[in-house]
mmCIF file of the N, C-alpha and C atoms, coordinates in Angstrom:
data_MODEL
# 
_entry.id   MODEL 
# 
loop_
_atom_site.group_PDB 
_atom_site.id 
_atom_site.type_symbol 
_atom_site.label_atom_id 
_atom_site.label_alt_id 
_atom_site.label_comp_id 
_atom_site.label_asym_id 
_atom_site.label_entity_id 
_atom_site.label_seq_id 
_atom_site.pdbx_PDB_ins_code 
_atom_site.Cartn_x 
_atom_site.Cartn_y 
_atom_site.Cartn_z 
_atom_site.occupancy 
_atom_site.B_iso_or_equiv 
_atom_site.pdbx_formal_charge 
_atom_site.auth_seq_id 
_atom_site.auth_comp_id 
_atom_site.auth_asym_id 
_atom_site.auth_atom_id 
_atom_site.pdbx_PDB_model_num 
ATOM 1   N N  . MET A 1 1  ? 0.414   -19.310 12.437  1.00 0.00 ? 1  MET A N  1 
ATOM 2   C CA . MET A 1 1  ? -1.000  -19.078 12.323  1.00 0.00 ? 1  MET A CA 1 
ATOM 3   C C  . MET A 1 1  ? -1.448  -19.434 10.903  1.00 0.00 ? 1  MET A C  1 
ATOM 4   N N  . ARG A 1 2  ? -2.606  -20.022 10.769  1.00 0.00 ? 2  ARG A N  1 
ATOM 5   C CA . ARG A 1 2  ? -3.113  -20.432 9.467   1.00 0.00 ? 2  ARG A CA 1 
ATOM 6   C C  . ARG A 1 2  ? -3.364  -19.224 8.574   1.00 0.00 ? 2  ARG A C  1 
ATOM 7   N N  . PRO A 1 3  ? -3.160  -19.378 7.280   1.00 0.00 ? 3  PRO A N  1 
ATOM 8   C CA . PRO A 1 3  ? -3.458  -18.276 6.359   1.00 0.00 ? 3  PRO A CA 1 
ATOM 9   C C  . PRO A 1 3  ? -4.949  -17.981 6.344   1.00 0.00 ? 3  PRO A C  1 
ATOM 10  N N  . LYS A 1 4  ? -5.276  -16.725 6.116   1.00 0.00 ? 4  LYS A N  1 
ATOM 11  C CA . LYS A 1 4  ? -6.680  -16.343 6.020   1.00 0.00 ? 4  LYS A CA 1 
ATOM 12  C C  . LYS A 1 4  ? -7.197  -16.696 4.634   1.00 0.00 ? 4  LYS A C  1 
ATOM 13  N N  . LYS A 1 5  ? -8.441  -17.132 4.581   1.00 0.00 ? 5  LYS A N  1 
ATOM 14  C CA . LYS A 1 5  ? -9.064  -17.479 3.309   1.00 0.00 ? 5  LYS A CA 1 
ATOM 15  C C  . LYS A 1 5  ? -9.339  -16.211 2.513   1.00 0.00 ? 5  LYS A C  1 
ATOM 16  N N  . HIS A 1 6  ? -9.078  -16.281 1.212   1.00 0.00 ? 6  HIS A N  1 
ATOM 17  C CA . HIS A 1 6  ? -9.358  -15.160 0.320   1.00 0.00 ? 6  HIS A CA 1 
ATOM 18  C C  . HIS A 1 6  ? -10.855 -15.125 0.054   1.00 0.00 ? 6  HIS A C  1 
ATOM 19  N N  . LYS A 1 7  ? -11.468 -13.990 0.254   1.00 0.00 ? 7  LYS A N  1 
ATOM 20  C CA . LYS A 1 7  ? -12.905 -13.856 0.042   1.00 0.00 ? 7  LYS A CA 1 
ATOM 21  C C  . LYS A 1 7  ? -13.169 -13.216 -1.309  1.00 0.00 ? 7  LYS A C  1 
ATOM 22  N N  . THR A 1 8  ? -13.965 -13.875 -2.114  1.00 0.00 ? 8  THR A N  1 
ATOM 23  C CA . THR A 1 8  ? -14.343 -13.300 -3.402  1.00 0.00 ? 8  THR A CA 1 
ATOM 24  C C  . THR A 1 8  ? -15.744 -12.716 -3.268  1.00 0.00 ? 8  THR A C  1 
ATOM 25  N N  . THR A 1 9  ? -15.911 -11.519 -3.753  1.00 0.00 ? 9  THR A N  1 
ATOM 26  C CA . THR A 1 9  ? -17.205 -10.861 -3.642  1.00 0.00 ? 9  THR A CA 1 
ATOM 27  C C  . THR A 1 9  ? -18.082 -11.132 -4.846  1.00 0.00 ? 9  THR A C  1 
ATOM 28  N N  . GLY A 1 10 ? -17.457 -11.433 -5.970  1.00 0.00 ? 10 GLY A N  1 
ATOM 29  C CA . GLY A 1 10 ? -18.234 -11.696 -7.171  1.00 0.00 ? 10 GLY A CA 1 
ATOM 30  C C  . GLY A 1 10 ? -18.661 -10.431 -7.890  1.00 0.00 ? 10 GLY A C  1 
ATOM 31  N N  . SER A 1 11 ? -18.481 -9.302  -7.253  1.00 0.00 ? 11 SER A N  1 
ATOM 32  C CA . SER A 1 11 ? -18.866 -8.054  -7.905  1.00 0.00 ? 11 SER A CA 1 
ATOM 33  C C  . SER A 1 11 ? -17.715 -7.536  -8.760  1.00 0.00 ? 11 SER A C  1 
ATOM 34  N N  . ASN A 1 12 ? -18.055 -6.871  -9.806  1.00 0.00 ? 12 ASN A N  1 
ATOM 35  C CA . ASN A 1 12 ? -17.035 -6.304  -10.689 1.00 0.00 ? 12 ASN A CA 1 
ATOM 36  C C  . ASN A 1 12 ? -16.545 -4.982  -10.125 1.00 0.00 ? 12 ASN A C  1 
ATOM 37  N N  . ASP A 1 13 ? -15.251 -4.802  -10.141 1.00 0.00 ? 13 ASP A N  1 
ATOM 38  C CA . ASP A 1 13 ? -14.645 -3.566  -9.682  1.00 0.00 ? 13 ASP A CA 1 
ATOM 39  C C  . ASP A 1 13 ? -14.386 -2.703  -10.902 1.00 0.00 ? 13 ASP A C  1 
ATOM 40  N N  . LEU A 1 14 ? -14.854 -1.498  -10.859 1.00 0.00 ? 14 LEU A N  1 
ATOM 41  C CA . LEU A 1 14 ? -14.771 -0.603  -12.002 1.00 0.00 ? 14 LEU A CA 1 
ATOM 42  C C  . LEU A 1 14 ? -13.326 -0.358  -12.439 1.00 0.00 ? 14 LEU A C  1 
ATOM 43  N N  . PHE A 1 15 ? -12.402 -0.286  -11.503 1.00 0.00 ? 15 PHE A N  1 
ATOM 44  C CA . PHE A 1 15 ? -11.032 0.083   -11.825 1.00 0.00 ? 15 PHE A CA 1 
ATOM 45  C C  . PHE A 1 15 ? -10.072 -1.101  -11.855 1.00 0.00 ? 15 PHE A C  1 
ATOM 46  N N  . ARG A 1 16 ? -10.593 -2.314  -11.842 1.00 0.00 ? 16 ARG A N  1 
ATOM 47  C CA . ARG A 1 16 ? -9.745  -3.508  -11.862 1.00 0.00 ? 16 ARG A CA 1 
ATOM 48  C C  . ARG A 1 16 ? -10.151 -4.422  -12.994 1.00 0.00 ? 16 ARG A C  1 
ATOM 49  N N  . ALA A 1 17 ? -9.157  -4.935  -13.689 1.00 0.00 ? 17 ALA A N  1 
ATOM 50  C CA . ALA A 1 17 ? -9.424  -5.923  -14.730 1.00 0.00 ? 17 ALA A CA 1 
ATOM 51  C C  . ALA A 1 17 ? -9.583  -7.289  -14.068 1.00 0.00 ? 17 ALA A C  1 
ATOM 52  N N  . ARG A 1 18 ? -10.519 -8.079  -14.534 1.00 0.00 ? 18 ARG A N  1 
ATOM 53  C CA . ARG A 1 18 ? -10.706 -9.418  -13.997 1.00 0.00 ? 18 ARG A CA 1 
ATOM 54  C C  . ARG A 1 18 ? -9.585  -10.307 -14.503 1.00 0.00 ? 18 ARG A C  1 
ATOM 55  N N  . LEU A 1 19 ? -9.201  -11.269 -13.682 1.00 0.00 ? 19 LEU A N  1 
ATOM 56  C CA . LEU A 1 19 ? -8.076  -12.133 -14.024 1.00 0.00 ? 19 LEU A CA 1 
ATOM 57  C C  . LEU A 1 19 ? -8.333  -12.915 -15.301 1.00 0.00 ? 19 LEU A C  1 
ATOM 58  N N  . ASP A 1 20 ? -9.564  -13.356 -15.508 1.00 0.00 ? 20 ASP A N  1 
ATOM 59  C CA . ASP A 1 20 ? -9.851  -14.126 -16.718 1.00 0.00 ? 20 ASP A CA 1 
ATOM 60  C C  . ASP A 1 20 ? -9.792  -13.273 -17.984 1.00 0.00 ? 20 ASP A C  1 
ATOM 61  N N  . GLN A 1 21 ? -9.725  -11.961 -17.836 1.00 0.00 ? 21 GLN A N  1 
ATOM 62  C CA . GLN A 1 21 ? -9.551  -11.074 -18.979 1.00 0.00 ? 21 GLN A CA 1 
ATOM 63  C C  . GLN A 1 21 ? -8.069  -10.818 -19.265 1.00 0.00 ? 21 GLN A C  1 
ATOM 64  N N  . ILE A 1 22 ? -7.211  -11.162 -18.321 1.00 0.00 ? 22 ILE A N  1 
ATOM 65  C CA . ILE A 1 22 ? -5.783  -10.889 -18.450 1.00 0.00 ? 22 ILE A CA 1 
ATOM 66  C C  . ILE A 1 22 ? -5.016  -12.121 -18.905 1.00 0.00 ? 22 ILE A C  1 
ATOM 67  N N  . ILE A 1 23 ? -5.355  -13.279 -18.339 1.00 0.00 ? 23 ILE A N  1 
ATOM 68  C CA . ILE A 1 23 ? -4.596  -14.489 -18.643 1.00 0.00 ? 23 ILE A CA 1 
ATOM 69  C C  . ILE A 1 23 ? -5.347  -15.382 -19.622 1.00 0.00 ? 23 ILE A C  1 
ATOM 70  N N  . ASN A 1 24 ? -4.617  -16.305 -20.212 1.00 0.00 ? 24 ASN A N  1 
ATOM 71  C CA . ASN A 1 24 ? -5.199  -17.277 -21.122 1.00 0.00 ? 24 ASN A CA 1 
ATOM 72  C C  . ASN A 1 24 ? -5.781  -18.419 -20.295 1.00 0.00 ? 24 ASN A C  1 
ATOM 73  N N  . ILE A 1 25 ? -7.092  -18.563 -20.269 1.00 0.00 ? 25 ILE A N  1 
ATOM 74  C CA . ILE A 1 25 ? -7.770  -19.576 -19.472 1.00 0.00 ? 25 ILE A CA 1 
ATOM 75  C C  . ILE A 1 25 ? -7.437  -20.990 -19.960 1.00 0.00 ? 25 ILE A C  1 
ATOM 76  N N  . LYS A 1 26 ? -6.995  -21.131 -21.196 1.00 0.00 ? 26 LYS A N  1 
ATOM 77  C CA . LYS A 1 26 ? -6.667  -22.448 -21.740 1.00 0.00 ? 26 LYS A CA 1 
ATOM 78  C C  . LYS A 1 26 ? -5.203  -22.833 -21.556 1.00 0.00 ? 26 LYS A C  1 
ATOM 79  N N  . HIS A 1 27 ? -4.428  -22.007 -20.866 1.00 0.00 ? 27 HIS A N  1 
ATOM 80  C CA . HIS A 1 27 ? -3.020  -22.303 -20.609 1.00 0.00 ? 27 HIS A CA 1 
ATOM 81  C C  . HIS A 1 27 ? -2.920  -23.517 -19.691 1.00 0.00 ? 27 HIS A C  1 
ATOM 82  N N  . GLU A 1 28 ? -1.882  -24.347 -19.904 1.00 0.00 ? 28 GLU A N  1 
ATOM 83  C CA . GLU A 1 28 ? -1.777  -25.593 -19.149 1.00 0.00 ? 28 GLU A CA 1 
ATOM 84  C C  . GLU A 1 28 ? -1.633  -25.386 -17.642 1.00 0.00 ? 28 GLU A C  1 
ATOM 85  N N  . LEU A 1 29 ? -1.015  -24.288 -17.214 1.00 0.00 ? 29 LEU A N  1 
ATOM 86  C CA . LEU A 1 29 ? -0.899  -24.041 -15.776 1.00 0.00 ? 29 LEU A CA 1 
ATOM 87  C C  . LEU A 1 29 ? -2.241  -23.653 -15.164 1.00 0.00 ? 29 LEU A C  1 
ATOM 88  N N  . VAL A 1 30 ? -3.058  -22.940 -15.909 1.00 0.00 ? 30 VAL A N  1 
ATOM 89  C CA . VAL A 1 30 ? -4.399  -22.594 -15.430 1.00 0.00 ? 30 VAL A CA 1 
ATOM 90  C C  . VAL A 1 30 ? -5.242  -23.859 -15.336 1.00 0.00 ? 30 VAL A C  1 
ATOM 91  N N  . LEU A 1 31 ? -5.136  -24.725 -16.327 1.00 0.00 ? 31 LEU A N  1 
ATOM 92  C CA . LEU A 1 31 ? -5.885  -25.977 -16.306 1.00 0.00 ? 31 LEU A CA 1 
ATOM 93  C C  . LEU A 1 31 ? -5.419  -26.877 -15.158 1.00 0.00 ? 31 LEU A C  1 
ATOM 94  N N  . LEU A 1 32 ? -4.117  -26.896 -14.886 1.00 0.00 ? 32 LEU A N  1 
ATOM 95  C CA . LEU A 1 32 ? -3.586  -27.681 -13.779 1.00 0.00 ? 32 LEU A CA 1 
ATOM 96  C C  . LEU A 1 32 ? -4.108  -27.152 -12.445 1.00 0.00 ? 32 LEU A C  1 
ATOM 97  N N  . ALA A 1 33 ? -4.138  -25.849 -12.286 1.00 0.00 ? 33 ALA A N  1 
ATOM 98  C CA . ALA A 1 33 ? -4.627  -25.251 -11.037 1.00 0.00 ? 33 ALA A CA 1 
ATOM 99  C C  . ALA A 1 33 ? -6.088  -25.602 -10.785 1.00 0.00 ? 33 ALA A C  1 
ATOM 100 N N  . ASP A 1 34 ? -6.873  -25.759 -11.841 1.00 0.00 ? 34 ASP A N  1 
ATOM 101 C CA . ASP A 1 34 ? -8.277  -26.140 -11.675 1.00 0.00 ? 34 ASP A CA 1 
ATOM 102 C C  . ASP A 1 34 ? -8.429  -27.606 -11.270 1.00 0.00 ? 34 ASP A C  1 
ATOM 103 N N  . ARG A 1 35 ? -7.454  -28.421 -11.577 1.00 0.00 ? 35 ARG A N  1 
ATOM 104 C CA . ARG A 1 35 ? -7.531  -29.854 -11.262 1.00 0.00 ? 35 ARG A CA 1 
ATOM 105 C C  . ARG A 1 35 ? -7.087  -30.174 -9.847  1.00 0.00 ? 35 ARG A C  1 
ATOM 106 N N  . ILE A 1 36 ? -6.348  -29.288 -9.214  1.00 0.00 ? 36 ILE A N  1 
ATOM 107 C CA . ILE A 1 36 ? -5.817  -29.533 -7.871  1.00 0.00 ? 36 ILE A CA 1 
ATOM 108 C C  . ILE A 1 36 ? -6.905  -29.250 -6.840  1.00 0.00 ? 36 ILE A C  1 
ATOM 109 N N  . ASP A 1 37 ? -7.042  -30.157 -5.871  1.00 0.00 ? 37 ASP A N  1 
ATOM 110 C CA . ASP A 1 37 ? -8.021  -29.993 -4.792  1.00 0.00 ? 37 ASP A CA 1 
ATOM 111 C C  . ASP A 1 37 ? -7.365  -29.162 -3.681  1.00 0.00 ? 37 ASP A C  1 
ATOM 112 N N  . TRP A 1 38 ? -7.481  -27.856 -3.780  1.00 0.00 ? 38 TRP A N  1 
ATOM 113 C CA . TRP A 1 38 ? -6.809  -26.944 -2.852  1.00 0.00 ? 38 TRP A CA 1 
ATOM 114 C C  . TRP A 1 38 ? -7.377  -27.050 -1.436  1.00 0.00 ? 38 TRP A C  1 
ATOM 115 N N  . ASP A 1 39 ? -8.667  -27.307 -1.302  1.00 0.00 ? 39 ASP A N  1 
ATOM 116 C CA . ASP A 1 39 ? -9.264  -27.443 0.029   1.00 0.00 ? 39 ASP A CA 1 
ATOM 117 C C  . ASP A 1 39 ? -8.704  -28.666 0.762   1.00 0.00 ? 39 ASP A C  1 
ATOM 118 N N  . TRP A 1 40 ? -8.491  -29.762 0.044   1.00 0.00 ? 40 TRP A N  1 
ATOM 119 C CA . TRP A 1 40 ? -7.914  -30.949 0.665   1.00 0.00 ? 40 TRP A CA 1 
ATOM 120 C C  . TRP A 1 40 ? -6.488  -30.665 1.139   1.00 0.00 ? 40 TRP A C  1 
ATOM 121 N N  . ILE A 1 41 ? -5.719  -29.988 0.301   1.00 0.00 ? 41 ILE A N  1 
ATOM 122 C CA . ILE A 1 41 ? -4.332  -29.652 0.676   1.00 0.00 ? 41 ILE A CA 1 
ATOM 123 C C  . ILE A 1 41 ? -4.328  -28.755 1.906   1.00 0.00 ? 41 ILE A C  1 
ATOM 124 N N  . ASP A 1 42 ? -5.215  -27.764 1.938   1.00 0.00 ? 42 ASP A N  1 
ATOM 125 C CA . ASP A 1 42 ? -5.307  -26.892 3.121   1.00 0.00 ? 42 ASP A CA 1 
ATOM 126 C C  . ASP A 1 42 ? -5.634  -27.695 4.375   1.00 0.00 ? 42 ASP A C  1 
ATOM 127 N N  . GLY A 1 43 ? -6.539  -28.653 4.245   1.00 0.00 ? 43 GLY A N  1 
ATOM 128 C CA . GLY A 1 43 ? -6.907  -29.486 5.387   1.00 0.00 ? 43 GLY A CA 1 
ATOM 129 C C  . GLY A 1 43 ? -5.764  -30.353 5.880   1.00 0.00 ? 43 GLY A C  1 
ATOM 130 N N  . GLU A 1 44 ? -4.936  -30.840 4.964   1.00 0.00 ? 44 GLU A N  1 
ATOM 131 C CA . GLU A 1 44 ? -3.799  -31.671 5.339   1.00 0.00 ? 44 GLU A CA 1 
ATOM 132 C C  . GLU A 1 44 ? -2.683  -30.861 5.995   1.00 0.00 ? 44 GLU A C  1 
ATOM 133 N N  . ILE A 1 45 ? -2.514  -29.637 5.562   1.00 0.00 ? 45 ILE A N  1 
ATOM 134 C CA . ILE A 1 45 ? -1.422  -28.800 6.066   1.00 0.00 ? 45 ILE A CA 1 
ATOM 135 C C  . ILE A 1 45 ? -1.827  -28.019 7.316   1.00 0.00 ? 45 ILE A C  1 
ATOM 136 N N  . ALA A 1 46 ? -3.118  -27.848 7.540   1.00 0.00 ? 46 ALA A N  1 
ATOM 137 C CA . ALA A 1 46 ? -3.613  -27.028 8.649   1.00 0.00 ? 46 ALA A CA 1 
ATOM 138 C C  . ALA A 1 46 ? -3.032  -27.399 10.017  1.00 0.00 ? 46 ALA A C  1 
ATOM 139 N N  . PRO A 1 47 ? -2.902  -28.682 10.372  1.00 0.00 ? 47 PRO A N  1 
ATOM 140 C CA . PRO A 1 47 ? -2.351  -29.000 11.701  1.00 0.00 ? 47 PRO A CA 1 
ATOM 141 C C  . PRO A 1 47 ? -0.902  -28.556 11.900  1.00 0.00 ? 47 PRO A C  1 
ATOM 142 N N  . LEU A 1 48 ? -0.202  -28.251 10.837  1.00 0.00 ? 48 LEU A N  1 
ATOM 143 C CA . LEU A 1 48 ? 1.200   -27.846 10.949  1.00 0.00 ? 48 LEU A CA 1 
ATOM 144 C C  . LEU A 1 48 ? 1.373   -26.390 11.348  1.00 0.00 ? 48 LEU A C  1 
ATOM 145 N N  . TYR A 1 49 ? 0.294   -25.615 11.261  1.00 0.00 ? 49 TYR A N  1 
ATOM 146 C CA . TYR A 1 49 ? 0.360   -24.198 11.605  1.00 0.00 ? 49 TYR A CA 1 
ATOM 147 C C  . TYR A 1 49 ? 0.182   -23.993 13.102  1.00 0.00 ? 49 TYR A C  1 
ATOM 148 N N  . SER A 1 50 ? 0.846   -22.989 13.631  1.00 0.00 ? 50 SER A N  1 
ATOM 149 C CA . SER A 1 50 ? 0.700   -22.602 15.026  1.00 0.00 ? 50 SER A CA 1 
ATOM 150 C C  . SER A 1 50 ? -0.556  -21.741 15.178  1.00 0.00 ? 50 SER A C  1 
ATOM 151 N N  . GLU A 1 51 ? -1.080  -21.677 16.369  1.00 0.00 ? 51 GLU A N  1 
ATOM 152 C CA . GLU A 1 51 ? -2.249  -20.826 16.635  1.00 0.00 ? 51 GLU A CA 1 
ATOM 153 C C  . GLU A 1 51 ? -1.840  -19.388 16.928  1.00 0.00 ? 51 GLU A C  1 
ATOM 154 N N  . ASN A 1 52 ? -0.563  -19.146 17.129  1.00 0.00 ? 52 ASN A N  1 
ATOM 155 C CA . ASN A 1 52 ? -0.066  -17.810 17.477  1.00 0.00 ? 52 ASN A CA 1 
ATOM 156 C C  . ASN A 1 52 ? 0.708   -17.209 16.315  1.00 0.00 ? 52 ASN A C  1 
ATOM 157 N N  . GLY A 1 53 ? 0.891   -15.906 16.382  1.00 0.00 ? 53 GLY A N  1 
ATOM 158 C CA . GLY A 1 53 ? 1.704   -15.225 15.385  1.00 0.00 ? 53 GLY A CA 1 
ATOM 159 C C  . GLY A 1 53 ? 0.881   -14.658 14.247  1.00 0.00 ? 53 GLY A C  1 
ATOM 160 N N  . ARG A 1 54 ? 1.579   -14.131 13.288  1.00 0.00 ? 54 ARG A N  1 
ATOM 161 C CA . ARG A 1 54 ? 0.882   -13.539 12.151  1.00 0.00 ? 54 ARG A CA 1 
ATOM 162 C C  . ARG A 1 54 ? 0.435   -14.634 11.182  1.00 0.00 ? 54 ARG A C  1 
ATOM 163 N N  . PRO A 1 55 ? -0.578  -14.338 10.379  1.00 0.00 ? 55 PRO A N  1 
ATOM 164 C CA . PRO A 1 55 ? -1.076  -15.368 9.452   1.00 0.00 ? 55 PRO A CA 1 
ATOM 165 C C  . PRO A 1 55 ? -0.010  -15.783 8.447   1.00 0.00 ? 55 PRO A C  1 
ATOM 166 N N  . GLY A 1 56 ? -0.023  -17.054 8.105   1.00 0.00 ? 56 GLY A N  1 
ATOM 167 C CA . GLY A 1 56 ? 0.923   -17.584 7.140   1.00 0.00 ? 56 GLY A CA 1 
ATOM 168 C C  . GLY A 1 56 ? 0.528   -17.221 5.716   1.00 0.00 ? 56 GLY A C  1 
ATOM 169 N N  . ILE A 1 57 ? 1.379   -17.584 4.794   1.00 0.00 ? 57 ILE A N  1 
ATOM 170 C CA . ILE A 1 57 ? 1.116   -17.352 3.372   1.00 0.00 ? 57 ILE A CA 1 
ATOM 171 C C  . ILE A 1 57 ? 0.188   -18.458 2.885   1.00 0.00 ? 57 ILE A C  1 
ATOM 172 N N  . GLU A 1 58 ? -0.730  -18.135 1.996   1.00 0.00 ? 58 GLU A N  1 
ATOM 173 C CA . GLU A 1 58 ? -1.698  -19.108 1.511   1.00 0.00 ? 58 GLU A CA 1 
ATOM 174 C C  . GLU A 1 58 ? -0.981  -20.304 0.886   1.00 0.00 ? 58 GLU A C  1 
ATOM 175 N N  . THR A 1 59 ? -1.495  -21.491 1.168   1.00 0.00 ? 59 THR A N  1 
ATOM 176 C CA . THR A 1 59 ? -0.872  -22.709 0.666   1.00 0.00 ? 59 THR A CA 1 
ATOM 177 C C  . THR A 1 59 ? -0.932  -22.776 -0.856  1.00 0.00 ? 59 THR A C  1 
ATOM 178 N N  . ARG A 1 60 ? -1.988  -22.260 -1.440  1.00 0.00 ? 60 ARG A N  1 
ATOM 179 C CA . ARG A 1 60 ? -2.103  -22.279 -2.902  1.00 0.00 ? 60 ARG A CA 1 
ATOM 180 C C  . ARG A 1 60 ? -0.971  -21.473 -3.533  1.00 0.00 ? 60 ARG A C  1 
ATOM 181 N N  . PHE A 1 61 ? -0.629  -20.350 -2.934  1.00 0.00 ? 61 PHE A N  1 
ATOM 182 C CA . PHE A 1 61 ? 0.458   -19.505 -3.432  1.00 0.00 ? 61 PHE A CA 1 
ATOM 183 C C  . PHE A 1 61 ? 1.799   -20.228 -3.319  1.00 0.00 ? 61 PHE A C  1 
ATOM 184 N N  . MET A 1 62 ? 2.058   -20.816 -2.151  1.00 0.00 ? 62 MET A N  1 
ATOM 185 C CA . MET A 1 62 ? 3.343   -21.480 -1.924  1.00 0.00 ? 62 MET A CA 1 
ATOM 186 C C  . MET A 1 62 ? 3.506   -22.722 -2.803  1.00 0.00 ? 62 MET A C  1 
ATOM 187 N N  . ILE A 1 63 ? 2.472   -23.526 -2.911  1.00 0.00 ? 63 ILE A N  1 
ATOM 188 C CA . ILE A 1 63 ? 2.556   -24.729 -3.737  1.00 0.00 ? 63 ILE A CA 1 
ATOM 189 C C  . ILE A 1 63 ? 2.623   -24.353 -5.211  1.00 0.00 ? 63 ILE A C  1 
ATOM 190 N N  . GLY A 1 64 ? 1.914   -23.295 -5.594  1.00 0.00 ? 64 GLY A N  1 
ATOM 191 C CA . GLY A 1 64 ? 1.996   -22.810 -6.971  1.00 0.00 ? 64 GLY A CA 1 
ATOM 192 C C  . GLY A 1 64 ? 3.403   -22.374 -7.332  1.00 0.00 ? 64 GLY A C  1 
ATOM 193 N N  . LEU A 1 65 ? 4.070   -21.678 -6.418  1.00 0.00 ? 65 LEU A N  1 
ATOM 194 C CA . LEU A 1 65 ? 5.460   -21.274 -6.666  1.00 0.00 ? 65 LEU A CA 1 
ATOM 195 C C  . LEU A 1 65 ? 6.380   -22.489 -6.774  1.00 0.00 ? 65 LEU A C  1 
ATOM 196 N N  . LEU A 1 66 ? 6.149   -23.483 -5.918  1.00 0.00 ? 66 LEU A N  1 
ATOM 197 C CA . LEU A 1 66 ? 6.955   -24.696 -5.974  1.00 0.00 ? 66 LEU A CA 1 
ATOM 198 C C  . LEU A 1 66 ? 6.757   -25.426 -7.307  1.00 0.00 ? 66 LEU A C  1 
ATOM 199 N N  . LEU A 1 67 ? 5.512   -25.515 -7.770  1.00 0.00 ? 67 LEU A N  1 
ATOM 200 C CA . LEU A 1 67 ? 5.246   -26.158 -9.054  1.00 0.00 ? 67 LEU A CA 1 
ATOM 201 C C  . LEU A 1 67 ? 5.893   -25.393 -10.212 1.00 0.00 ? 67 LEU A C  1 
ATOM 202 N N  . LEU A 1 68 ? 5.828   -24.072 -10.163 1.00 0.00 ? 68 LEU A N  1 
ATOM 203 C CA . LEU A 1 68 ? 6.475   -23.268 -11.205 1.00 0.00 ? 68 LEU A CA 1 
ATOM 204 C C  . LEU A 1 68 ? 7.988   -23.479 -11.199 1.00 0.00 ? 68 LEU A C  1 
ATOM 205 N N  . LYS A 1 69 ? 8.563   -23.528 -10.006 1.00 0.00 ? 69 LYS A N  1 
ATOM 206 C CA . LYS A 1 69 ? 10.010  -23.733 -9.895  1.00 0.00 ? 69 LYS A CA 1 
ATOM 207 C C  . LYS A 1 69 ? 10.416  -25.064 -10.513 1.00 0.00 ? 69 LYS A C  1 
ATOM 208 N N  . ARG A 1 70 ? 9.642   -26.111 -10.257 1.00 0.00 ? 70 ARG A N  1 
ATOM 209 C CA . ARG A 1 70 ? 9.960   -27.422 -10.793 1.00 0.00 ? 70 ARG A CA 1 
ATOM 210 C C  . ARG A 1 70 ? 9.702   -27.495 -12.302 1.00 0.00 ? 70 ARG A C  1 
ATOM 211 N N  . ALA A 1 71 ? 8.708   -26.771 -12.781 1.00 0.00 ? 71 ALA A N  1 
ATOM 212 C CA . ALA A 1 71 ? 8.355   -26.826 -14.203 1.00 0.00 ? 71 ALA A CA 1 
ATOM 213 C C  . ALA A 1 71 ? 9.372   -26.088 -15.076 1.00 0.00 ? 71 ALA A C  1 
ATOM 214 N N  . VAL A 1 72 ? 10.021  -25.091 -14.532 1.00 0.00 ? 72 VAL A N  1 
ATOM 215 C CA . VAL A 1 72 ? 10.948  -24.266 -15.319 1.00 0.00 ? 72 VAL A CA 1 
ATOM 216 C C  . VAL A 1 72 ? 12.291  -24.959 -15.515 1.00 0.00 ? 72 VAL A C  1 
ATOM 217 N N  . ARG A 1 73 ? 12.639  -25.831 -14.639 1.00 0.00 ? 73 ARG A N  1 
ATOM 218 C CA . ARG A 1 73 ? 13.948  -26.501 -14.739 1.00 0.00 ? 73 ARG A CA 1 
ATOM 219 C C  . ARG A 1 73 ? 14.113  -27.259 -15.990 1.00 0.00 ? 73 ARG A C  1 
# 
């Protein structure tokens, strides 16, 4: 089953720190993530998912882990 899209509300949560307050926005991995067309990748991978079963893991998460694995070597 295709992964569910993450919904952003845009509202600030009183008890949660925003990600841009935690990480360095100028870090090369953050800049790389902004350059990748995640919607295109989702569209290319979508036909590979089954219509049954539990939702899969988001493609951005899986590809991000793969990129990190290759970058650390």
